[in-house]
Steps between C-alpha positions, in 0.01 A plus 500: 500500500210327675466536875405134549560249226421130491677298234394144419391433860380147573399343831454127540359332812492120515558468124208736427562832322328770700659787305607421144764718335344838580668826399380855557621832633362773719622858464522736795155642572313215331212322669432143390262227606499125455173331412441128487320206650587358840819300469619690192824605671429865584612473864803292401601768252469773762694294756785473249498877437523572875774234536310261727559217253742452211400414148606164362648684203515848351591827664333794670670838483438805715650818358716287272637271774411136565298446815552127459874541550465778759153524663609775739502758219120502490399405854544847649310654210191283492180482701309174491138436594459121501175326419467385861496768770848527654428669831529403864139453608563551874684828451328831438510656157749758628722231654499316168611816319773562758620140490520487120655847489782375721560211261564768235749663741307826519620722783237612751450849355466377142270218610264742677492730195449210263216355706327840504512511120391138461198551731370758252559272201334190649216683675557365851501743792659486846195330652505232230871442549460451876286189445641150468513389139285193574211744562538666158269438210651332195526835323676665793751214513565536129550877532742451790687235300535753217625754754772257610608462136539880476716541811834492320382751235547243224563574134293192411184367659385146425149413617362148477119526507491827697121550487 
């Protein structure tokens, strides 16, 4: 059984087909990438997989269960790095990690441990994390945004233009 499976997924905005009857599957441990021109529907496809928007038709399964009918089955198991940076610019990097960690309902001890691990992964140190995000370079913001996506120790990570 596929870990994530899209079956005949279509998305229409204002009578225009953005995604047209796409089907594919991703097995556990797979890494996939979407390539295409601007406006091809890559971000729309990812937003459907992370349950931010619903397809017009078709279904998306996670571990054999429809996330269209029940989005909560995937939401706790997915980390999402959107195309646009999703951080609070006036907070420090550390305060962003703490804020987003609380939205995942991590208790204080687990949050501290998780942040320690994430710092190593994203290559930001304590001095970096003390600074307000608005002072970060673009690359530092992107790395912190990836760190936020890792806070809930997700089974799936979806990154929309992470470079």
